[in-house]
C-alpha positions in Angstrom: 12.2 -6.2 -10.2 9.9 -8.9 -11.6 6.4 -7.5 -11.4 4.8 -10.7 -12.6 5.9 -12.9 -9.7 3.1 -14.0 -7.5 3.0 -13.4 -3.7 3.7 -16.4 -1.6 1.7 -15.0 1.4 -2.1 -15.3 1.3 -4.0 -12.0 1.3 -5.9 -11.7 4.6 -9.7 -11.6 4.7 -9.7 -8.1 6.0 -7.6 -7.0 3.1 -10.0 -8.7 0.7 -12.9 -6.8 2.5 -11.1 -3.5 1.8 -10.5 -4.5 -1.8 -14.2 -5.4 -2.1 -15.2 -2.0 -0.8 -12.8 -0.4 -3.3 -14.3 -2.4 -6.2 -17.8 -1.5 -5.1 -17.0 2.2 -5.3 -15.1 2.0 -8.6 -17.3 3.2 -11.4 -18.3 1.1 -14.4 -16.1 3.2 -16.7 -13.1 2.5 -14.5 -13.1 5.8 -12.7 -11.4 5.4 -9.4 -13.2 6.2 -6.1 -12.5 9.4 -4.4 -10.3 9.1 -1.4 -13.0 10.4 1.0 -15.5 7.8 -0.3 -13.3 4.9 0.7 -11.4 6.0 3.8 -12.2 5.9 6.5 -15.9 5.1 6.2 -15.7 2.0 3.9 -12.6 0.4 5.5 -12.9 -2.1 8.4 -12.5 -0.1 11.6 -9.6 -2.1 13.0 -7.5 -1.3 9.9 -7.4 2.5 10.4 -4.3 2.5 12.7 -2.5 0.4 10.1 -3.5 2.7 7.2 -1.6 5.4 5.4 -1.9 7.4 2.2 0.8 8.2 -0.4 0.3 10.9 -2.9 2.4 12.7 -5.6 3.6 16.2 -5.2 3.9 18.8 -8.1 7.2 17.1 -9.2 5.6 13.6 -9.1 7.6 12.7 -6.1 5.8 10.3 -3.7 5.0 11.8 -0.3 3.5 10.3 2.8 0.1 11.7 3.6 -2.0 10.6 6.6 -0.2 7.8 8.6 -2.0 5.6 11.1 -0.6 5.5 14.7 0.4 1.9 14.7 2.5 2.4 11.6 4.2 5.4 13.2 4.9 3.4 16.3 6.4 0.4 14.4 8.6 2.7 12.4 9.6 4.9 15.3 8.1 8.2 14.0 5.3 9.6 11.8 6.6 10.3 8.3 3.7 12.5 7.2 4.9 15.0 4.6 8.2 13.2 4.0 9.3 11.6 0.8 8.1 8.0 0.5 10.8 5.6 1.7 13.1 8.5 2.7 14.9 6.1 5.1 15.5 3.2 2.7 18.6 2.5 0.6 18.1 4.0 -2.9 18.4 0.6 -4.6 15.4 -0.7 -2.6 13.4 2.6 -2.6 13.5 3.1 -6.4 11.9 -0.4 -7.0 9.2 0.2 -4.4 8.5 3.7 -5.7 8.1 2.2 -9.2 5.4 -0.1 -7.9 3.5 2.7 -6.3 3.8 4.9 -9.5 2.5 1.9 -11.6 -0.5 1.4 -9.3 -1.4 5.1 -9.5 -0.8 5.3 -13.3 -2.9 2.2 -14.0 -5.4 2.4 -11.2 -4.5 -1.2 -10.3 -4.6 -2.4 -6.7 -1.5 -4.1 -5.4 -0.5 -6.6 -2.8 3.1 -6.4 -1.7 4.9 -8.5 1.0 8.3 -7.2 2.2 10.4 -6.7 5.3 10.0 -3.5 7.2 13.0 -1.2 7.0 13.7 -0.8 10.7 17.0 -2.6 11.2 16.6 -3.3 15.0 13.4 -5.2 14.6 12.8 -6.8 11.2 9.2 -7.6 10.6 7.4 -8.7 7.5 4.3 -6.9 6.4 1.7 -7.5 3.6 0.5 -4.2 2.2 -2.6 -3.7 0.0 -2.6 -0.6 -2.0 -5.9 0.8 -3.3 -5.6 3.7 -5.8 -8.1 6.6 -5.4 -8.7 10.0 -6.9 -8.2 13.2 -5.0 -9.2 16.8 -5.8 -5.7 17.4 -7.2 -4.6 14.1 -8.5 -4.4 10.5 -7.1 -3.5 8.9 -3.8 -2.8 5.3 -2.8 -4.4 4.1 0.4 -2.0 1.5 1.9 -3.0 -0.9 4.6 -0.4 -2.9 6.5 -0.9 -6.4 7.8 1.7 -8.0 10.0 2.9 -11.4 8.7 3.8 -13.9 11.4 7.4 -14.9 11.3 6.4 -18.5 10.5 4.5 -17.4 7.4 7.1 -14.9 6.2 8.8 -15.6 2.9 12.3 -17.1 3.2 13.8 -15.3 0.2 15.1 -11.7 0.6 13.4 -10.2 -2.4 10.0 -8.6 -2.6 7.0 -10.6 -3.4 4.1 -9.0 -5.1 0.9 -9.8 -6.7 -0.9 -7.3 -9.0 -4.6 -7.6 -8.3 -6.9 -7.3 -11.3 -9.2 -4.5 -10.3 -12.1 -5.8 -12.3 -11.8 -9.5 -11.6 -14.6 -10.9 -9.5 
């Protein structure tokens, strides 16, 4: 997967607001904000049903944490406590998991656009991922944004843009 490719879908203003809140809470020395400092208080209220957390377990496997109700509805169930992308083919899941690990390892926010994995109703979503600290490690807050069919990328691969966490 080419991590340097730029996303072809614009980042929505509400995602930029969430990113600005994250940047405002990030300390000058680069220390990430605590999960509780950012969510839910500092996120635009309408985004909460479309928000989830992903954290690492003791073996560094990625696991779904809190999952907003709209996400659970779109995907048909609430995956809280399950392995991240448990229902996705391995060749796709491994690349996406690598993106999340990199965001957590580097503290870099991400913007990813990809199709949902539900085969009966394909939808494109933009996802902003904001790394945070937790008492026992790190978690990624992920917020989904539905991409209208007319604006969805035509190619089948993932489009991502790594956001510079200190850029103005």
